[in-house]
C-alpha positions as CSV (number, residue, x, y, z in Angstrom):
1,M,1.5,-23.5,10.9
2,S,1.6,-21.4,7.2
3,P,4.1,-19.3,6.1
4,I,3.4,-15.7,6.8
5,R,2.3,-14.0,3.8
6,L,3.0,-10.2,3.5
7,Y,1.3,-7.5,1.0
8,M,2.6,-4.1,0.4
9,A,-0.5,-1.9,0.4
10,P,-1.2,0.3,-2.8
11,M,-0.1,4.2,-1.9
12,K,-1.5,6.9,-4.3
13,G,1.9,8.8,-5.0
14,F,4.2,6.5,-2.9
15,T,4.2,3.1,-3.6
16,D,5.1,3.2,-7.1
17,H,7.3,0.9,-9.0
18,L,10.2,2.7,-8.2
19,F,9.5,2.6,-4.3
20,R,8.5,-0.9,-4.6
21,S,12.2,-1.9,-6.6
22,K,14.0,-0.3,-4.5
23,F,12.4,-1.4,-1.2
24,A,13.1,-4.8,-2.1
25,D,16.5,-4.3,-2.9
26,H,17.8,-2.8,0.6
27,F,14.7,-4.4,2.8
28,G,12.6,-7.1,1.3
29,G,9.9,-9.0,3.7
30,F,7.2,-8.8,1.1
31,D,5.6,-11.5,-0.7
32,L,3.8,-9.0,-3.5
33,A,2.7,-5.3,-3.8
34,V,-0.8,-4.3,-4.8
35,A,-0.2,-1.3,-7.1
36,P,-1.9,2.0,-6.9
37,F,-5.0,2.4,-8.4
38,I,-5.2,3.1,-12.4
39,A,-8.8,4.8,-13.2
40,S,-10.2,3.0,-15.9
41,K,-10.7,5.5,-19.2
42,Q,-13.9,6.0,-21.0
43,D,-12.4,6.0,-24.4
44,H,-11.3,2.7,-23.9
45,R,-7.6,4.0,-25.1
46,I,-4.6,2.7,-23.2
47,K,-1.0,4.3,-24.1
48,K,1.8,2.7,-22.8
49,K,2.6,5.5,-20.5
50,Y,-0.8,5.7,-18.7
51,V,0.0,2.0,-17.2
52,K,3.7,2.3,-17.1
53,D,3.5,1.6,-13.2
54,V,2.6,-2.1,-13.7
55,L,4.5,-2.5,-16.7
56,P,6.5,-5.9,-16.3
57,E,9.7,-4.4,-17.4
58,N,9.4,-2.2,-14.4
59,N,8.7,-4.6,-11.9
60,T,11.2,-7.2,-11.7
61,R,12.4,-7.1,-8.1
62,M,8.7,-7.7,-6.7
63,P,5.5,-9.5,-7.8
64,V,2.6,-7.2,-8.4
65,V,-0.8,-7.5,-8.6
66,P,-2.6,-4.2,-10.7
67,Q,-5.4,-2.2,-9.4
68,I,-8.0,-0.8,-11.4
69,M,-10.3,2.5,-9.8
70,S,-14.0,2.2,-12.1
71,K,-17.5,1.9,-11.7
72,T,-18.2,1.2,-15.1
73,A,-17.8,-2.4,-15.9
74,A,-17.5,-2.2,-20.0
75,D,-14.1,0.2,-19.1
76,F,-13.0,-2.1,-16.1
77,I,-13.2,-5.0,-18.6
78,V,-10.9,-3.3,-21.5
79,L,-8.2,-2.2,-18.9
80,A,-8.4,-5.6,-17.0
81,N,-7.9,-7.7,-20.3
82,Y,-4.9,-5.3,-21.3
83,L,-3.2,-6.1,-18.2
84,Y,-3.8,-9.7,-18.3
85,D,-2.6,-9.7,-21.7
86,L,0.9,-8.1,-20.1
87,G,1.0,-11.5,-18.2
88,Y,-0.6,-10.7,-15.2
89,D,-2.9,-13.4,-13.7
90,T,-5.2,-11.6,-11.4
91,V,-6.2,-7.6,-11.2
92,N,-7.8,-5.8,-7.9
93,W,-10.5,-3.8,-8.1
94,N,-10.6,-0.7,-5.6
95,L,-13.6,-0.3,-3.5
96,G,-11.5,1.1,-0.5
97,C,-10.2,4.2,-1.7
98,P,-11.4,7.2,1.1
99,Y,-10.7,10.1,-0.6
100,P,-13.8,12.8,-1.4
101,M,-12.6,13.5,-4.8
102,V,-12.7,9.7,-5.7
103,A,-15.6,8.8,-3.0
104,N,-17.9,11.4,-4.3
105,K,-18.2,9.9,-8.0
106,K,-19.5,6.8,-6.7
107,R,-15.8,5.1,-6.9
108,G,-13.1,3.6,-4.5
109,S,-15.3,3.6,-0.8
110,G,-18.0,5.8,-2.7
111,M,-20.0,2.5,-4.1
112,L,-20.1,0.5,-0.9
113,P,-23.7,1.6,-0.1
114,Y,-25.0,0.6,-3.8
115,T,-24.9,-2.9,-3.3
116,D,-27.3,-3.6,-6.5
117,R,-24.5,-1.5,-8.9
118,I,-21.6,-3.9,-7.6
119,R,-23.8,-6.9,-8.2
120,T,-24.5,-5.9,-11.9
121,F,-20.9,-4.9,-12.0
122,L,-19.4,-8.0,-11.0
123,D,-22.0,-10.1,-13.6
124,R,-20.7,-8.8,-16.4
125,V,-16.8,-8.4,-15.3
126,I,-16.7,-11.9,-14.2
127,H,-17.9,-13.4,-17.4
128,E,-15.7,-11.4,-19.6
129,I,-12.4,-10.9,-18.2
130,H,-9.4,-13.1,-18.9
131,G,-8.0,-13.9,-15.6
132,S,-8.6,-13.7,-11.7
133,L,-10.2,-10.6,-10.0
134,S,-9.6,-9.9,-6.1
135,I,-11.4,-6.7,-4.4
136,K,-10.3,-4.3,-2.0
137,V,-13.1,-3.0,0.7
138,R,-13.4,-1.1,3.7
139,L,-16.2,-1.9,6.3
140,G,-18.7,1.1,4.2
141,W,-18.9,4.4,3.1
142,K,-20.3,6.1,6.2
143,E,-21.7,3.0,8.0
144,N,-20.6,-0.9,8.8
145,A,-23.6,-1.7,7.4
146,D,-22.5,-1.9,3.8
147,I,-20.2,-4.1,4.2
148,F,-22.7,-6.6,5.9
149,R,-25.2,-5.7,2.7
150,L,-22.4,-6.7,0.3
151,L,-20.4,-9.7,1.4
152,P,-23.2,-12.1,0.8
153,V,-23.2,-11.0,-2.9
154,I,-19.6,-11.0,-3.5
155,D,-19.6,-14.6,-1.6
156,Q,-21.3,-15.7,-4.8
157,Y,-18.4,-14.7,-7.4
158,P,-15.3,-16.7,-8.0
159,L,-12.8,-14.0,-6.3
160,S,-9.2,-14.7,-5.7
161,E,-9.1,-13.4,-2.1
162,I,-10.5,-10.1,-0.7
163,I,-8.6,-7.2,1.4
164,I,-10.5,-5.7,4.0
165,H,-9.3,-2.7,5.9
166,P,-11.8,-2.4,8.7
167,R,-12.4,1.5,8.5
168,T,-15.0,3.3,6.6
169,G,-14.5,5.5,4.2
170,L,-15.4,8.5,5.9
171,Q,-12.9,7.6,8.8
172,R,-10.1,7.7,6.0
173,Y,-7.0,6.4,8.0
174,Q,-8.2,8.0,11.5
175,G,-9.8,6.6,14.6
176,S,-9.3,2.7,15.2
177,V,-9.8,-0.2,13.6
178,D,-12.9,-2.0,13.9
179,L,-11.5,-5.6,14.6
180,D,-14.9,-6.6,16.1
181,A,-16.7,-6.0,12.9
182,F,-13.3,-7.5,11.1
183,E,-14.1,-10.7,12.9
184,D,-17.8,-10.7,11.8
185,C,-16.5,-10.4,8.1
186,L,-14.6,-13.4,8.4
187,A,-17.3,-15.4,10.1
188,V,-19.4,-15.0,7.0
189,I,-17.3,-15.1,4.1
190,R,-15.7,-18.1,2.4
191,H,-13.1,-16.4,0.2
192,P,-9.8,-16.2,1.3
193,V,-9.4,-12.8,3.3
194,V,-6.5,-10.4,3.8
195,Y,-6.3,-8.5,6.6
196,N,-5.2,-4.2,6.1
197,G,-4.3,-1.8,8.9
198,D,-2.6,-0.3,11.4
199,I,0.1,-3.0,11.7
200,R,2.7,-0.9,13.3
201,T,4.5,-3.4,15.3
202,V,5.7,-6.8,14.9
203,D,3.8,-7.2,18.5
204,D,0.5,-5.2,16.7
205,F,1.0,-8.7,13.9
206,R,1.6,-11.1,16.4
207,R,-1.7,-9.9,18.0
208,L,-3.8,-9.7,15.4
209,S,-2.9,-13.3,14.1
210,R,-3.5,-14.7,17.1
211,R,-6.8,-13.5,16.9
212,F,-7.5,-13.9,13.3
213,K,-6.0,-17.0,12.5
214,R,-8.5,-17.8,9.4
215,V,-6.5,-14.9,7.6
216,H,-4.8,-15.5,4.5
217,A,-2.3,-12.9,4.3
218,W,-1.7,-9.4,5.4
219,M,-1.2,-6.1,4.2
220,I,1.0,-3.1,5.7
221,G,0.9,0.2,4.2
222,R,2.1,3.3,6.0
223,W,4.0,1.8,8.7
224,C,6.3,0.3,6.2
225,L,7.4,3.5,4.7
226,A,7.9,4.8,8.6
227,D,9.5,1.4,9.3
228,P,11.0,-0.4,6.7
229,F,12.3,-3.1,8.3
230,L,8.8,-4.2,9.9
231,P,8.2,-7.0,6.7
232,G,11.1,-8.3,7.2
233,C,11.1,-8.4,11.0
234,I,7.8,-10.0,10.8
235,T,8.6,-12.9,8.5
236,T,12.1,-13.8,9.9
237,G,11.1,-13.0,13.6
238,A,14.7,-11.2,14.3
239,D,14.1,-7.4,15.6
240,D,17.9,-7.1,16.3
241,I,19.1,-4.8,13.2
242,P,22.2,-3.7,13.2
243,D,23.1,-0.1,11.1
244,K,19.7,0.5,10.8
245,I,20.0,4.3,9.8
246,Y,22.9,3.7,7.6
247,R,20.4,1.5,5.4
248,M,17.9,3.7,5.9
249,Q,20.4,6.6,4.7
250,R,21.8,4.0,1.4
251,F,17.6,3.5,0.6
252,H,16.9,7.4,0.5
253,E,20.2,7.9,-1.7
254,A,18.6,5.0,-4.0
255,L,15.5,6.6,-3.9
256,F,16.6,10.2,-4.7
257,E,18.8,8.7,-7.6
258,A,15.7,7.2,-9.0
259,Y,13.3,9.7,-9.1
260,N,16.1,12.1,-10.2
261,G,16.5,9.7,-13.1
262,I,13.4,10.0,-14.5
263,L,11.3,13.7,-13.0
264,E,11.6,16.5,-15.0
265,G,12.9,19.3,-13.2
266,P,14.6,19.5,-9.4
267,S,11.0,20.6,-8.1
268,H,9.5,17.7,-9.1
269,V,12.3,15.4,-7.5
270,L,12.3,17.5,-4.1
271,N,8.4,17.3,-4.1
272,K,8.8,13.5,-4.4
273,M,11.1,13.0,-1.8
274,K,9.7,15.6,0.7
275,G,6.2,13.9,0.4
276,L,8.2,10.5,1.8
277,W,9.5,12.3,4.7
278,R,6.0,12.6,6.1
279,Y,6.3,9.0,6.7
280,F,10.1,8.4,7.1
281,S,10.2,11.0,9.7
282,L,7.9,9.0,12.0
283,P,10.4,7.0,13.8
284,F,12.4,9.7,14.7
285,Q,12.1,11.5,18.0
286,D,12.3,15.9,18.0
287,C,13.0,15.9,14.9
288,R,10.3,18.7,14.1
289,K,13.0,21.3,13.4
290,T,15.2,19.1,10.9
291,M,12.1,18.0,9.1
292,K,11.1,22.0,9.0
293,K,14.8,22.7,7.6
294,I,14.4,19.8,5.1
295,T,10.9,20.9,3.6
296,K,11.9,24.2,3.0
297,T,14.9,23.3,1.0
298,R,14.9,24.9,-2.5
299,R,18.0,23.4,-4.1
300,P,18.6,19.6,-4.6
301,D,22.5,19.7,-3.2
302,Q,20.9,21.7,-0.1
303,Y,18.4,18.9,0.3
304,L,20.9,16.0,0.4
305,E,23.1,18.2,2.6
306,R,20.0,18.6,5.1
307,V,19.2,14.9,4.9
308,N,22.8,13.4,5.4
309,L,23.6,15.8,8.4
310,F,20.6,14.3,9.9
311,F,21.4,10.7,9.0
312,E,24.4,10.8,10.5
313,T,23.3,13.1,13.6
314,E,21.2,10.0,14.1
315,A,23.8,7.1,13.8
316,Q,25.9,9.2,16.6
317,L,23.0,9.8,18.9
318,R,22.0,5.6,18.8
319,Q,25.6,5.0,19.3
320,P,25.8,2.3,22.5
321,K,27.9,4.9,25.3
322,A,31.0,3.7,26.2
323,D,31.1,1.9,29.7
324,L,33.4,4.5,31.8
325,S,33.0,2.7,35.0
326,D,35.9,0.3,36.5
């Protein structure tokens, strides 16, 4: 049986290099992360600040594959070769981003209906980049037909792997993943395939891995924020983890300290942390009132006080009750 390979999904605004590093320190379980996309630039000027998230010195705790958002081959080639020169073997082309501000410009999943444009793009890029290329896709922009027009085309190119999220761009993250369509994709493509989408529990992973034995690796996004123990539980098979709340609290403290050290002003730090609570809060029951209090805070000290009280209360609630019987 081949070893399980897990990838952290790219989530713009969430899984930056600080998050990835602190996650590796406190939880582990991932083999690598695909970094949130960097958009190519028409002027081809690349400053270190622009690629800070994927600079090797910022990514010592977890292997990373940089991701590029681009619809222009020339722009992509310049940025990709810059990243290869930093020491990366592979870059990823984003054909999956579902957000209208991206897709309406025929980038991300908005490019998927245009098979000929993708062919022209790859014809040039493959011959001029200095390393390997992987692609992250969805089933299409509006309909699954996009992917089945595209797969025979991209199968002709020497790609390292294809990451497939079995939803359309219009779905974003709503509705169910289309597992039948994903299975049909596996049947017609020769490249290694990575599955991405709605792995929320160990049982989800087991069910998917039994069905899709040909899958090369598995990508987890939102649900590794909601349950950061999930990747480790999948790879080790152990789900009896003591002190979960305490470890989550230490992780939160490390993140807060890290962002406080690089973001300018308390409001930026608070906005960053409050955004993460959109996912951090998912495993907790009946915490809506507490989340309201946390999101309404305006001062770091007040924020930390409310968050720490929340964790302490949760830890007490989850303690085993004493057996008072004779």
